[in-house]
DRENDO-1510 file (C-alpha; in Angstrom, 1 decimal, always signed):
<recs>
REC; n; res; u; v; w
REC; 1; MET; -26.4; +6.2; -249.6 .
REC; 2; GLN; -29.5; +4.6; -248.0 .
REC; 3; GLY; -28.8; +1.3; -249.8 .
REC; 4; PHE; -25.2; +1.3; -248.6 .
REC; 5; LEU; -26.3; +2.0; -245.0 .
REC; 6; SER; -28.8; -0.8; -245.2 .
REC; 7; PHE; -26.1; -3.2; -246.6 .
REC; 8; ARG; -23.7; -2.2; -243.8 .
REC; 9; SER; -26.4; -2.8; -241.2 .
REC; 10; GLU; -26.5; -6.5; -242.3 .
REC; 11; LEU; -22.7; -6.9; -241.7 .
REC; 12; ARG; -23.0; -7.0; -237.9 .
REC; 13; PRO; -25.6; -9.8; -237.6 .
REC; 14; VAL; -23.7; -11.8; -240.3 .
REC; 15; LEU; -20.4; -11.4; -238.4 .
REC; 16; SER; -21.9; -12.1; -235.0 .
REC; 17; LEU; -23.4; -15.4; -236.2 .
REC; 18; ALA; -20.6; -16.3; -238.7 .
REC; 19; ALA; -17.6; -15.8; -236.3 .
REC; 20; PRO; -18.4; -18.5; -233.8 .
REC; 21; ILE; -19.6; -20.9; -236.5 .
REC; 22; ALA; -16.3; -20.2; -238.4 .
REC; 23; LEU; -14.3; -20.9; -235.3 .
REC; 24; MET; -16.3; -24.1; -234.7 .
REC; 25; GLN; -15.7; -25.2; -238.3 .
REC; 26; THR; -12.0; -24.4; -238.0 .
REC; 27; GLY; -12.0; -26.4; -234.8 .
REC; 28; MET; -13.5; -29.3; -236.7 .
REC; 29; VAL; -10.8; -29.2; -239.3 .
REC; 30; PHE; -8.2; -28.9; -236.6 .
REC; 31; TYR; -9.0; -32.5; -235.7 .
REC; 32; GLY; -7.6; -33.5; -239.1 .
REC; 33; THR; -4.7; -31.1; -238.7 .
REC; 34; ALA; -3.7; -32.4; -235.2 .
REC; 35; THR; -4.0; -36.0; -236.5 .
REC; 36; THR; -1.8; -35.3; -239.5 .
REC; 37; LEU; +0.8; -33.5; -237.3 .
REC; 38; MET; +0.9; -36.4; -234.8 .
REC; 39; VAL; +1.1; -39.3; -237.4 .
REC; 40; GLY; +3.6; -37.2; -239.4 .
REC; 41; ARG; +6.1; -38.2; -236.7 .
REC; 42; ILE; +5.7; -41.8; -237.9 .
REC; 43; GLY; +6.7; -40.9; -241.5 .
REC; 44; PRO; +5.4; -39.8; -244.9 .
REC; 45; GLN; +3.6; -43.1; -245.5 .
REC; 46; ALA; +1.5; -42.6; -242.3 .
REC; 47; ILE; +0.6; -39.1; -243.5 .
REC; 48; ALA; -0.4; -40.5; -246.9 .
REC; 49; GLY; -2.4; -43.4; -245.4 .
REC; 50; VAL; -4.3; -41.2; -243.0 .
REC; 51; GLY; -5.0; -38.7; -245.8 .
REC; 52; LEU; -6.2; -41.4; -248.1 .
REC; 53; GLY; -8.4; -43.0; -245.4 .
REC; 54; SER; -9.8; -39.6; -244.4 .
REC; 55; SER; -10.6; -38.8; -248.0 .
REC; 56; LEU; -12.6; -41.9; -248.6 .
REC; 57; TYR; -14.4; -41.5; -245.3 .
REC; 58; PHE; -15.5; -38.0; -245.8 .
REC; 59; MET; -16.4; -38.6; -249.5 .
REC; 60; VAL; -19.2; -40.8; -248.3 .
REC; 61; PHE; -19.8; -39.2; -244.9 .
REC; 62; VAL; -20.6; -35.7; -246.2 .
REC; 63; CYS; -23.4; -37.0; -248.4 .
REC; 64; ALA; -25.2; -38.2; -245.2 .
REC; 65; ALA; -24.3; -35.1; -243.3 .
REC; 66; GLY; -25.4; -32.9; -246.2 .
REC; 67; ILE; -28.9; -34.4; -246.1 .
REC; 68; LEU; -29.2; -33.0; -242.6 .
REC; 69; LEU; -28.8; -29.5; -244.1 .
REC; 70; GLY; -32.5; -29.6; -244.8 .
REC; 71; ILE; -32.8; -28.5; -241.2 .
REC; 72; ASP; -31.5; -25.0; -242.0 .
REC; 73; PRO; -34.2; -23.5; -244.1 .
REC; 74; LEU; -37.1; -25.3; -242.3 .
REC; 75; SER; -35.9; -24.6; -238.7 .
REC; 76; SER; -34.6; -21.0; -239.3 .
REC; 77; ARG; -37.8; -20.0; -241.1 .
REC; 78; ALA; -39.9; -21.5; -238.3 .
REC; 79; PHE; -37.8; -19.7; -235.7 .
REC; 80; GLY; -38.1; -16.4; -237.7 .
REC; 81; ALA; -41.9; -16.8; -237.6 .
REC; 82; GLY; -41.8; -17.2; -233.8 .
REC; 83; ARG; -42.6; -21.0; -233.8 .
REC; 84; PRO; -39.8; -22.7; -231.8 .
REC; 85; ALA; -41.8; -25.9; -231.3 .
REC; 86; GLU; -41.7; -26.5; -235.0 .
REC; 87; CYS; -37.9; -26.2; -234.9 .
REC; 88; SER; -37.9; -29.0; -232.3 .
REC; 89; ARG; -40.2; -31.0; -234.5 .
REC; 90; VAL; -37.8; -30.7; -237.4 .
REC; 91; LEU; -35.0; -31.9; -235.2 .
REC; 92; SER; -36.9; -35.0; -234.0 .
REC; 93; HIS; -37.3; -36.1; -237.6 .
REC; 94; ALA; -33.7; -35.1; -238.5 .
REC; 95; GLY; -32.4; -37.4; -235.8 .
REC; 96; LEU; -34.2; -40.4; -237.4 .
REC; 97; LEU; -32.8; -39.3; -240.7 .
REC; 98; ALA; -29.3; -39.2; -239.3 .
REC; 99; LEU; -29.4; -42.7; -238.0 .
REC; 100; GLY; -30.8; -44.1; -241.3 .
REC; 101; ALA; -28.2; -42.2; -243.4 .
REC; 102; GLY; -25.4; -43.4; -241.3 .
REC; 103; LEU; -25.8; -47.1; -242.1 .
REC; 104; PRO; -24.7; -47.1; -245.7 .
REC; 105; VAL; -21.7; -44.9; -244.8 .
REC; 106; PHE; -20.6; -47.4; -242.2 .
REC; 107; MET; -20.9; -50.2; -244.6 .
REC; 108; VAL; -18.9; -48.4; -247.4 .
REC; 109; VAL; -16.1; -47.5; -245.0 .
REC; 110; SER; -15.9; -51.1; -243.7 .
REC; 111; CYS; -15.2; -52.2; -247.3 .
REC; 112; ALA; -12.3; -49.6; -247.8 .
REC; 113; GLY; -9.7; -52.3; -248.6 .
REC; 114; ALA; -11.6; -53.5; -251.7 .
REC; 115; VAL; -12.0; -49.9; -252.9 .
REC; 116; PHE; -8.3; -49.2; -252.6 .
REC; 117; ARG; -7.4; -52.4; -254.5 .
REC; 118; ALA; -9.9; -51.6; -257.2 .
REC; 119; ILE; -8.3; -48.2; -258.0 .
REC; 120; GLY; -4.7; -49.4; -257.7 .
REC; 121; VAL; -3.5; -47.5; -254.6 .
REC; 122; GLU; +0.0; -48.3; -253.5 .
REC; 123; PRO; -0.4; -51.4; -251.2 .
REC; 124; GLY; +1.7; -49.9; -248.3 .
REC; 125; VAL; -0.4; -46.7; -248.2 .
REC; 126; ALA; -3.6; -48.6; -248.6 .
REC; 127; ALA; -2.7; -50.9; -245.6 .
REC; 128; VAL; -2.2; -47.8; -243.4 .
REC; 129; ALA; -5.5; -46.3; -244.5 .
REC; 130; VAL; -7.5; -49.5; -243.8 .
REC; 131; ASP; -5.9; -49.7; -240.3 .
REC; 132; PHE; -7.0; -46.1; -239.6 .
REC; 133; LEU; -10.5; -46.6; -240.9 .
REC; 134; ARG; -11.2; -49.7; -238.8 .
REC; 135; ALA; -11.5; -47.3; -235.9 .
REC; 136; LEU; -12.8; -44.2; -237.7 .
REC; 137; ARG; -15.9; -46.0; -239.0 .
REC; 138; TRP; -17.4; -45.9; -235.5 .
REC; 139; HIS; -17.3; -42.1; -235.8 .
REC; 140; VAL; -20.2; -42.1; -238.2 .
REC; 141; PHE; -23.2; -42.2; -235.9 .
REC; 142; PRO; -22.1; -39.8; -233.2 .
REC; 143; ALA; -20.9; -37.4; -235.8 .
REC; 144; LEU; -24.2; -37.4; -237.7 .
REC; 145; LEU; -26.3; -36.9; -234.6 .
REC; 146; PHE; -23.9; -34.1; -233.6 .
REC; 147; THR; -24.5; -32.5; -237.0 .
REC; 148; ALA; -28.3; -32.6; -236.6 .
REC; 149; CYS; -28.1; -31.0; -233.1 .
REC; 150; ARG; -25.6; -28.4; -234.4 .
REC; 151; GLN; -27.8; -27.3; -237.3 .
REC; 152; TYR; -30.9; -27.2; -235.0 .
REC; 153; LEU; -29.1; -24.9; -232.5 .
REC; 154; GLN; -27.5; -22.6; -235.0 .
REC; 155; SER; -30.8; -22.1; -236.9 .
REC; 156; MET; -32.0; -20.4; -233.7 .
REC; 157; GLY; -28.8; -18.3; -233.4 .
REC; 158; ILE; -27.3; -20.5; -230.6 .
REC; 159; THR; -23.6; -21.2; -231.3 .
REC; 160; ARG; -21.6; -21.0; -228.0 .
REC; 161; THR; -22.4; -24.5; -226.9 .
REC; 162; GLN; -21.2; -26.0; -230.2 .
REC; 163; LEU; -18.0; -24.0; -230.0 .
REC; 164; ALA; -17.3; -25.1; -226.5 .
REC; 165; ALA; -17.9; -28.7; -227.5 .
REC; 166; VAL; -15.5; -28.5; -230.4 .
REC; 167; ILE; -12.8; -26.9; -228.2 .
REC; 168; LEU; -13.1; -29.6; -225.5 .
REC; 169; GLY; -13.3; -32.3; -228.2 .
REC; 170; ASN; -10.0; -31.1; -229.7 .
REC; 171; ALA; -8.3; -31.2; -226.3 .
REC; 172; LEU; -9.5; -34.8; -225.8 .
REC; 173; ASN; -8.4; -35.7; -229.3 .
REC; 174; LEU; -4.9; -34.3; -228.7 .
REC; 175; ALA; -4.5; -36.1; -225.4 .
REC; 176; LEU; -5.9; -39.4; -226.5 .
REC; 177; GLY; -4.2; -39.2; -229.9 .
REC; 178; TRP; -0.7; -38.7; -228.3 .
REC; 179; THR; -1.4; -41.5; -225.8 .
REC; 180; LEU; -2.7; -44.1; -228.2 .
REC; 181; ILE; -0.6; -43.4; -231.3 .
REC; 182; PHE; +2.7; -43.5; -229.5 .
REC; 183; GLY; +1.8; -45.7; -226.5 .
REC; 184; ARG; +2.3; -43.1; -223.7 .
REC; 185; PHE; +1.4; -43.6; -220.0 .
REC; 186; GLY; +1.4; -47.4; -220.3 .
REC; 187; ALA; -1.1; -47.6; -223.2 .
REC; 188; PRO; -0.4; -49.8; -226.2 .
REC; 189; ALA; +1.2; -48.0; -229.3 .
REC; 190; LEU; -1.6; -48.4; -231.8 .
REC; 191; GLY; -0.2; -46.1; -234.5 .
REC; 192; VAL; -2.7; -44.7; -237.0 .
REC; 193; ARG; -5.5; -46.8; -235.5 .
REC; 194; GLY; -5.0; -45.0; -232.2 .
REC; 195; ALA; -5.6; -41.7; -234.0 .
REC; 196; GLY; -8.9; -43.1; -235.3 .
REC; 197; TRP; -10.1; -44.1; -231.8 .
REC; 198; ALA; -9.1; -40.6; -230.4 .
REC; 199; LEU; -11.4; -39.0; -233.0 .
REC; 200; VAL; -14.3; -41.3; -232.2 .
REC; 201; SER; -14.0; -40.5; -228.5 .
REC; 202; ALA; -13.8; -36.8; -229.1 .
REC; 203; ASN; -17.0; -36.9; -231.1 .
REC; 204; PHE; -18.9; -38.8; -228.4 .
REC; 205; LEU; -17.9; -36.0; -226.0 .
REC; 206; MET; -19.1; -33.3; -228.3 .
REC; 207; LEU; -22.4; -35.1; -228.9 .
REC; 208; CYS; -23.1; -35.4; -225.2 .
REC; 209; MET; -22.5; -31.7; -224.6 .
REC; 210; LEU; -24.9; -30.8; -227.4 .
REC; 211; VAL; -27.6; -33.2; -226.3 .
REC; 212; LEU; -27.7; -31.5; -222.9 .
REC; 213; ARG; -28.3; -28.1; -224.5 .
REC; 214; VAL; -30.8; -29.5; -227.0 .
REC; 215; ARG; -32.9; -31.0; -224.2 .
REC; 216; ARG; -33.2; -27.6; -222.6 .
REC; 217; GLU; -34.2; -25.9; -225.8 .
REC; 218; VAL; -36.8; -28.6; -226.7 .
REC; 219; ALA; -38.3; -28.4; -223.3 .
REC; 220; ARG; -38.4; -24.6; -223.5 .
REC; 221; SER; -40.2; -24.7; -226.9 .
REC; 222; GLY; -43.1; -26.7; -225.5 .
REC; 223; PHE; -42.7; -29.4; -228.1 .
REC; 224; ARG; -44.5; -32.7; -227.6 .
REC; 225; TRP; -43.9; -35.7; -229.8 .
REC; 226; ARG; -47.1; -36.6; -231.7 .
REC; 227; GLY; -45.8; -39.4; -233.8 .
REC; 228; PHE; -43.9; -39.7; -237.0 .
REC; 229; ASP; -44.9; -37.2; -239.7 .
REC; 230; PRO; -44.1; -38.6; -243.2 .
REC; 231; GLU; -44.7; -35.2; -244.9 .
REC; 232; LEU; -42.1; -33.4; -242.8 .
REC; 233; PHE; -39.7; -36.3; -243.2 .
REC; 234; ALA; -40.2; -36.1; -247.0 .
REC; 235; THR; -39.7; -32.3; -246.9 .
REC; 236; LEU; -36.4; -32.8; -245.1 .
REC; 237; LEU; -35.3; -35.3; -247.7 .
REC; 238; ARG; -36.5; -33.1; -250.6 .
REC; 239; ILE; -34.4; -30.2; -249.5 .
REC; 240; GLY; -31.5; -32.1; -247.9 .
REC; 241; ALA; -30.9; -34.8; -250.5 .
REC; 242; PRO; -29.6; -32.4; -253.2 .
REC; 243; ALA; -27.6; -30.6; -250.5 .
REC; 244; GLY; -26.1; -34.0; -249.6 .
REC; 245; VAL; -25.3; -34.8; -253.2 .
REC; 246; GLN; -23.8; -31.3; -253.7 .
REC; 247; LEU; -21.5; -31.8; -250.7 .
REC; 248; ALA; -20.5; -35.3; -251.9 .
REC; 249; LEU; -19.7; -33.9; -255.3 .
REC; 250; GLU; -17.6; -31.1; -253.9 .
REC; 251; VAL; -15.8; -33.0; -251.2 .
REC; 252; GLY; -15.7; -36.1; -253.5 .
REC; 253; ALA; -13.8; -34.1; -256.1 .
REC; 254; PHE; -11.0; -33.4; -253.7 .
REC; 255; SER; -11.2; -37.0; -252.3 .
REC; 256; ALA; -11.0; -38.3; -255.9 .
REC; 257; GLY; -7.9; -36.1; -256.3 .
REC; 258; THR; -6.4; -37.8; -253.3 .
REC; 259; LEU; -7.1; -41.2; -254.7 .
REC; 260; LEU; -5.4; -40.1; -258.0 .
REC; 261; MET; -2.4; -39.0; -255.9 .
REC; 262; GLY; -2.2; -42.5; -254.5 .
REC; 263; ARG; -1.4; -43.6; -258.1 .
REC; 264; ILE; +1.5; -41.1; -258.3 .
REC; 265; GLY; +3.1; -42.2; -255.0 .
REC; 266; ALA; +3.6; -41.5; -251.3 .
REC; 267; THR; +5.4; -38.2; -251.8 .
REC; 268; ALA; +2.7; -36.7; -254.0 .
REC; 269; THR; +0.0; -38.0; -251.6 .
REC; 270; ALA; +1.7; -36.6; -248.6 .
REC; 271; ALA; +2.2; -33.1; -250.2 .
REC; 272; HIS; -1.4; -33.2; -251.4 .
REC; 273; GLN; -2.6; -34.0; -247.9 .
REC; 274; ILE; -0.7; -31.1; -246.4 .
REC; 275; ALA; -1.8; -28.6; -249.0 .
REC; 276; LEU; -5.4; -29.8; -248.8 .
REC; 277; ASN; -5.4; -29.6; -245.0 .
REC; 278; LEU; -4.2; -25.9; -245.2 .
REC; 279; ALA; -6.8; -25.1; -247.9 .
REC; 280; SER; -9.5; -26.8; -245.7 .
REC; 281; LEU; -8.5; -24.6; -242.7 .
REC; 282; THR; -9.0; -21.4; -244.7 .
REC; 283; PHE; -12.2; -22.7; -246.2 .
REC; 284; MET; -13.7; -23.0; -242.8 .
REC; 285; VAL; -14.2; -19.3; -242.5 .
REC; 286; PRO; -16.3; -18.8; -245.6 .
REC; 287; LEU; -18.1; -22.1; -244.7 .
REC; 288; GLY; -19.0; -20.5; -241.4 .
REC; 289; ILE; -20.2; -17.4; -243.2 .
REC; 290; SER; -22.2; -19.7; -245.5 .
REC; 291; HIS; -24.0; -21.3; -242.5 .
REC; 292; ALA; -24.7; -17.8; -241.2 .
REC; 293; ALA; -26.0; -16.7; -244.5 .
REC; 294; SER; -28.3; -19.7; -244.7 .
REC; 295; VAL; -29.8; -19.0; -241.2 .
REC; 296; LEU; -30.2; -15.2; -241.8 .
REC; 297; VAL; -31.8; -15.6; -245.2 .
REC; 298; GLY; -34.2; -18.2; -243.8 .
REC; 299; GLN; -35.0; -16.1; -240.7 .
REC; 300; GLY; -35.6; -13.0; -242.8 .
REC; 301; ILE; -38.1; -14.9; -245.0 .
REC; 302; GLY; -39.8; -16.2; -241.9 .
REC; 303; ARG; -40.1; -12.8; -240.4 .
REC; 304; GLY; -41.6; -11.4; -243.6 .
REC; 305; LYS; -38.5; -9.3; -244.4 .
REC; 306; PRO; -37.2; -10.7; -247.7 .
REC; 307; THR; -35.1; -7.6; -248.6 .
REC; 308; SER; -33.2; -8.0; -245.4 .
REC; 309; SER; -32.5; -11.6; -246.5 .
REC; 310; ALA; -31.1; -10.4; -249.8 .
REC; 311; ARG; -28.8; -7.8; -248.0 .
REC; 312; ALA; -27.6; -10.5; -245.6 .
REC; 313; GLY; -26.6; -12.7; -248.5 .
REC; 314; TRP; -24.6; -9.9; -250.2 .
REC; 315; ALA; -23.0; -8.9; -246.9 .
REC; 316; ALA; -21.9; -12.5; -246.3 .
REC; 317; LEU; -20.4; -12.7; -249.8 .
REC; 318; ALA; -18.4; -9.5; -249.2 .
REC; 319; MET; -17.0; -10.9; -246.0 .
REC; 320; GLY; -16.1; -14.2; -247.5 .
REC; 321; CYS; -14.3; -12.7; -250.5 .
REC; 322; CYS; -12.2; -10.3; -248.3 .
REC; 323; PHE; -11.1; -13.1; -246.0 .
REC; 324; MET; -10.2; -15.5; -248.8 .
REC; 325; ALA; -8.2; -12.8; -250.7 .
REC; 326; LEU; -6.1; -12.4; -247.5 .
REC; 327; MET; -5.5; -16.1; -247.3 .
REC; 328; SER; -4.4; -16.2; -250.9 .
REC; 329; ALA; -1.7; -13.7; -250.1 .
REC; 330; VAL; -0.6; -15.8; -247.1 .
REC; 331; PHE; -0.3; -18.9; -249.3 .
REC; 332; LEU; +1.8; -17.0; -251.8 .
REC; 333; SER; +4.1; -15.4; -249.3 .
REC; 334; ALA; +5.2; -18.3; -247.1 .
REC; 335; PRO; +4.4; -21.7; -248.7 .
REC; 336; ALA; +7.6; -23.5; -247.6 .
REC; 337; ALA; +7.2; -22.4; -244.0 .
REC; 338; LEU; +3.6; -23.6; -243.9 .
REC; 339; ALA; +4.6; -27.0; -245.4 .
REC; 340; ARG; +7.4; -27.4; -242.8 .
REC; 341; LEU; +4.9; -27.2; -240.0 .
REC; 342; TYR; +3.9; -30.8; -241.1 .
REC; 343; THR; +7.1; -32.4; -242.3 .
REC; 344; ARG; +10.8; -31.9; -242.8 .
REC; 345; ASP; +10.9; -34.2; -245.8 .
REC; 346; ALA; +12.5; -32.0; -248.5 .
REC; 347; ALA; +10.7; -33.7; -251.5 .
REC; 348; VAL; +7.3; -33.3; -249.8 .
REC; 349; VAL; +7.9; -29.7; -248.9 .
REC; 350; GLU; +9.1; -28.8; -252.5 .
REC; 351; LEU; +6.0; -30.3; -254.1 .
REC; 352; CYS; +3.7; -28.8; -251.5 .
REC; 353; VAL; +5.0; -25.3; -252.4 .
REC; 354; SER; +3.7; -25.7; -256.0 .
REC; 355; LEU; +0.4; -27.0; -254.8 .
REC; 356; LEU; -0.1; -24.1; -252.4 .
REC; 357; ALA; +0.4; -21.7; -255.4 .
REC; 358; ALA; -2.6; -23.4; -257.0 .
REC; 359; ALA; -4.5; -23.2; -253.8 .
REC; 360; ALA; -3.8; -19.4; -253.6 .
REC; 361; ALA; -5.3; -19.1; -257.1 .
REC; 362; PHE; -8.7; -20.6; -256.1 .
REC; 363; GLN; -9.2; -19.1; -252.6 .
REC; 364; VAL; -11.6; -16.4; -253.7 .
REC; 365; PHE; -13.5; -18.8; -256.0 .
REC; 366; ASP; -13.8; -21.2; -253.1 .
REC; 367; GLY; -15.2; -18.5; -250.8 .
REC; 368; VAL; -17.7; -17.3; -253.4 .
REC; 369; GLN; -19.2; -20.8; -254.0 .
REC; 370; ALA; -19.4; -21.6; -250.3 .
REC; 371; VAL; -21.2; -18.4; -249.3 .
REC; 372; MET; -23.6; -18.6; -252.3 .
REC; 373; THR; -24.4; -22.2; -251.6 .
REC; 374; GLY; -25.5; -21.2; -248.1 .
REC; 375; ALA; -27.5; -18.2; -249.1 .
REC; 376; LEU; -29.4; -20.2; -251.7 .
REC; 377; ARG; -30.0; -23.0; -249.2 .
REC; 378; GLY; -31.6; -20.4; -246.9 .
REC; 379; MET; -34.2; -20.0; -249.6 .
REC; 380; GLY; -34.7; -23.7; -249.8 .
REC; 381; GLU; -32.8; -23.9; -253.1 .
REC; 382; THR; -30.4; -26.9; -253.1 .
REC; 383; ARG; -30.7; -28.4; -256.6 .
REC; 384; ILE; -28.9; -25.7; -258.5 .
REC; 385; PRO; -25.7; -25.9; -256.3 .
REC; 386; MET; -25.8; -29.6; -256.8 .
REC; 387; ALA; -25.9; -29.2; -260.6 .
REC; 388; ALA; -23.2; -26.6; -260.5 .
REC; 389; ASN; -20.8; -28.9; -258.6 .
REC; 390; LEU; -21.6; -31.8; -260.9 .
REC; 391; PHE; -20.6; -29.7; -263.9 .
REC; 392; GLY; -17.8; -27.7; -262.4 .
REC; 393; HIS; -15.9; -30.5; -260.6 .
REC; 394; TRP; -16.8; -33.7; -262.3 .
REC; 395; MET; -17.3; -32.7; -265.9 .
REC; 396; LEU; -14.7; -30.0; -266.1 .
REC; 397; GLY; -12.2; -29.8; -263.2 .
REC; 398; LEU; -11.4; -33.4; -262.6 .
REC; 399; PRO; -11.1; -34.5; -266.2 .
REC; 400; VAL; -8.8; -31.6; -267.0 .
REC; 401; GLY; -6.8; -32.3; -263.9 .
REC; 402; ALA; -6.4; -36.0; -264.8 .
REC; 403; LEU; -5.4; -35.1; -268.3 .
REC; 404; LEU; -2.8; -32.7; -267.1 .
REC; 405; ALA; -1.4; -35.1; -264.5 .
REC; 406; PHE; -1.3; -38.3; -266.4 .
REC; 407; GLY; -1.8; -37.4; -270.1 .
REC; 408; LEU; +0.6; -34.4; -270.3 .
REC; 409; GLY; +2.9; -35.4; -267.5 .
REC; 410; VAL; +2.3; -32.4; -265.2 .
REC; 411; GLY; +1.9; -34.7; -262.2 .
REC; 412; ALA; +0.4; -33.6; -258.9 .
REC; 413; LEU; +0.2; -29.9; -259.9 .
REC; 414; GLY; -2.1; -30.8; -262.8 .
REC; 415; ILE; -4.7; -32.2; -260.5 .
REC; 416; TRP; -4.7; -29.0; -258.5 .
REC; 417; ILE; -5.0; -26.9; -261.6 .
REC; 418; GLY; -8.1; -28.9; -262.3 .
REC; 419; PHE; -9.4; -28.0; -258.8 .
REC; 420; CYS; -8.9; -24.3; -259.5 .
REC; 421; LEU; -10.8; -24.6; -262.8 .
REC; 422; GLY; -13.7; -26.5; -261.3 .
REC; 423; LEU; -14.1; -24.0; -258.4 .
REC; 424; ALA; -14.1; -21.1; -260.7 .
REC; 425; ALA; -16.9; -22.6; -262.8 .
REC; 426; VAL; -19.0; -23.4; -259.7 .
REC; 427; ALA; -18.5; -19.9; -258.2 .
REC; 428; ALA; -19.4; -18.1; -261.4 .
REC; 429; SER; -22.6; -20.1; -261.9 .
REC; 430; LEU; -23.8; -19.7; -258.3 .
REC; 431; LEU; -23.1; -16.0; -258.2 .
REC; 432; LEU; -25.2; -15.5; -261.3 .
REC; 433; VAL; -28.1; -17.5; -259.8 .
REC; 434; TRP; -27.9; -15.6; -256.5 .
REC; 435; ARG; -28.0; -12.3; -258.4 .
REC; 436; VAL; -31.3; -13.3; -260.0 .
REC; 437; ARG; -32.8; -14.9; -256.9 .
REC; 438; SER; -31.9; -12.0; -254.6 .
REC; 439; ARG; -33.9; -9.7; -256.8 .
REC; 440; ASP; -36.8; -12.1; -256.5 .
REC; 441; LEU; -36.6; -11.8; -252.7 .
REC; 442; GLY; -37.7; -8.1; -253.0 .
REC; 443; ARG; -41.1; -9.1; -254.5 .
REC; 444; ARG; -43.6; -8.6; -251.7 .
REC; 445; ASP; -46.9; -9.3; -253.6 .
REC; 446; PRO; -48.0; -12.9; -252.9 .
REC; 447; GLY; -49.2; -13.2; -256.4 .
REC; 448; GLN; -45.8; -12.4; -257.8 .
REC; 449; TRP; -43.8; -14.4; -255.2 .
REC; 450; PRO; -41.8; -17.1; -257.1 .
REC; 451; ARG; -42.6; -20.6; -255.9 .
REC; 452; SER; -38.9; -21.4; -256.3 .
REC; 453; LEU; -38.3; -19.4; -253.1 .
REC; 454; GLY; -40.7; -21.6; -251.1 .
REC; 455; PRO; -43.6; -20.2; -249.1 .
REC; 456; HIS; -44.2; -16.4; -249.3 .
REC; 457; PRO; -43.2; -14.7; -246.0 .
REC; 458; GLU; -46.8; -13.6; -245.4 .
REC; 459; GLU; -47.9; -17.3; -245.5 .
REC; 460; ALA; -47.5; -19.7; -242.6 .
REC; 461; PHE; -45.9; -23.1; -243.4 .
REC; 462; ASP; -47.5; -25.8; -241.4 .
REC; 463; LEU; -44.7; -28.3; -240.8 .
REC; 464; ALA; -47.0; -30.7; -239.2 .
REC; 465; GLY; -49.2; -31.1; -242.2 .
REC; 466; GLY; -46.8; -29.9; -244.9 .
REC; 467; GLU; -49.4; -27.6; -246.4 .
REC; 468; LEU; -49.5; -23.9; -247.2 .
REC; 469; ARG; -52.2; -21.9; -245.5 .
REC; 470; PRO; -53.1; -18.2; -245.9 .
</recs>
């Protein structure tokens, strides 16, 4: 009974932190939803082109954004230990990292046309995608700086500013998108390129809002810049680089699926884009719970309460599973109605219904792997999720999906069956690792504390020098 009460006591802090983060993540995905809904009025080829361009963009962008997730365990642990100035020090170096990581992303996106030609994408769809990316590539730098500021603030439990920024950003994206795509109010009709410029403008607005709040928190912490610290920068890279690769592997698997859909045709790509957008919307809730789990696990370790960290991870997992089970039921009960929100094309709707059945099958798996990735990241563990995604998606899910789609003639549904198989493998492996590591969190004796969990909670981690001190 005592264990159950302790577990239940962790639900409230997880929910209070996860709810605004989940709303914020949902708002981030709504950018893509709104863009897809608006360009859908142009036709299926516009949906397919925007989906293809977005997939290539995010396949490389998330790798850079994932590197910034090294902020989570370092800043949350410092905050839990009552050292807010070190949180600001982490952010100052993460900002430099964001700018450096953005350069290769910008260059790859600028060469999108050559990539599409190399993989044999239908020329009409590829042309639309390239037009969209000519504007969207300028989204890279403000989006990465926004990510750094967001991770810094939420590591200290601050979430309302980010949520307000996302809400206002979505409003600007809708207004500008409608104006620039269709040429309203005297503006030129730019089509899909107008959608790209609307997204860029919305991200600049969000960044400006967060910078104002970050300046206040940095000043309040008493932080003073004392020069570049290579040890801290290396620590951010050591934790963040595997997280970036893990995100690239995960998102890249779905992006690769989109590229494979481009070989099947515009109808398959459009149906895939709609189903993927719906699945991405539901995924934002466990992703928000994942960020909350990362913060609470890190803060618990920083406060010297590792058992609380373990309970927070399990509470987050329970919440994520319950929500995704509900979303699975929604996908199974009204797939055609959901598809018709995006398009009236009968062929696209019919194919989308079958893809949503596959999405329903992997909802819980997707929730488990997301939450467990966050909980492990709160411990500073990012390499195991990277390895799990490499095996689950790229060595199992995608090969099986491609075999079903092209070798056995199953088509688009075969690729989504591969998604389901890959997510199940990742979820099972990460759940097993978390079960072992959460037991380790209960070890309070410094002599028994596993180095894999990072510094013992009774030790102080000197971020300035990168050394452990008793």
